[in-house]
Residue, then its C-alpha position, 0 to 999 in steps of 0.5 A: m305697874d297697876l294693883l288689881v284687886d278683887i274682893g268677892n264675898t269671902n275672899l280677896k283676889w289680887a295681882v299686878l298689871e305690868s307691860g299689859t301682862l297680868g302677873e300671878m294671882s295671890t287670895v286671901r280671906h278677907h272676914g270683912g277686913l285685910p289680914i296681915d298677909l295681905h299686908a305682908a305682902w304688899e309691903q314687897l310690892a314696888p309702889p304702883h301707878r294706880i289700884l282698880v278695885g272690883n267689889v262686892g264684899g262691902n264696905e267694911v273691906s272697901g274701906a279698910l282697902v282704902g286705909a291699906c293703899r294710903s298707908h302703903w303708897d298714899l294712893e286712893p284706889r278706883f273702884a269700878a262700876t257696872e256700866l251698860e256697855a263697856c269693852g264689846v259687851r252690853i248687858a241685859y239688866e235695865h238697871p246695871e247697878r243692880l249686875g254684880v261688879d265682879r258678874w259685869l267684869a266676868l263677862i268682860a274678860a269671857h268676852r275678850s277670850c271667847a269668839s262664841p256663845v260663853l256660859i260664864v259660872d262663877a262659883g263662891t260664895a253664891i253661884t252665879y251663871d252668865l249668857l254671853l253671845g258671841d257678839g258682846r249681848h249679855l241674855g241675862g244669868l241666874i244666881t243660886p247659893g254656893i256649896e257651902m251655902m246649900r249645905d248649912g241651908l239644907l242642915s238649918g232647916t231640918h232635924i238632919p244630924r250635922v255631920e261633915p259631909q265627904e265630897l263625892a263626884d258620883p251622883w249617889a250616896v249611900d249616907t246622910g253625909t255623902a248624900i248632901a255632898a253629892g246633892s250640893i254639887q250635882a245640882p249647879a253642875a246640872l243647872a250648868e248642862r242645862l243652861s249650855e244645852q238652851l243657849a246652844r239650842q239658840t245659837g245653833r252652837v256648842p257654847d264655850c263654859i268658863l268656870t271662875g271662883g273658889d269652888a270651881q274645882r269641886l264642880i268641876p268633876a261633876l260637869r259634862l261639859s268641856v270647861q276653861h278654869k279661869p280663877d283669875l278672871v274677874l282680874r282679866g276683866l279689870a286689867l282690860l279696863c286699865 
């Protein structure tokens, strides 16, 4: 049994891989460290054979993870690093280390599940968009602020009173709070649709769209695309590396 861990900017996710089957994903907020809930859950796990980690959450949380793995099982975790070419995927970046390992792992997982062109949207603290051809060639991507970061940036840079926005799938709003909420959801949804249209024109095929990340479900109602929601996409990429 292998333990797979995805450390994002805000959340830490994990699942076990046994006999080629990925188990149920668990999620905690890490706040730069490992919460008690995670330690309690890991105490119930059988000792893993290997621990493989994808980390974009920083050195503080990765250091805490190393300490926890040593304490629980006397094991050293292995940290995945982006490579130019792996598992049939060739990334577009000239310098592979500049592509976040979470995006790389998502590309690997998407390529395995989709034979056609695919747009991958990871809606987390930031929102990333990656375009992948059916033959595994990565065309590149975009990064924008996430939903909450977009809202916070708007409020901190204006004199708009800070009110708790109400979620709104309809693009129109009749007060400031809901206008902020709608804008921060409709903007990334519209960008995803535009990228999908551009990829369709380039390839002559309607691309698949895979959505992952903690805010994925908030975007789905606003998208006029057929979407595959895969919350454990990065963990699936780690499983393929195993």
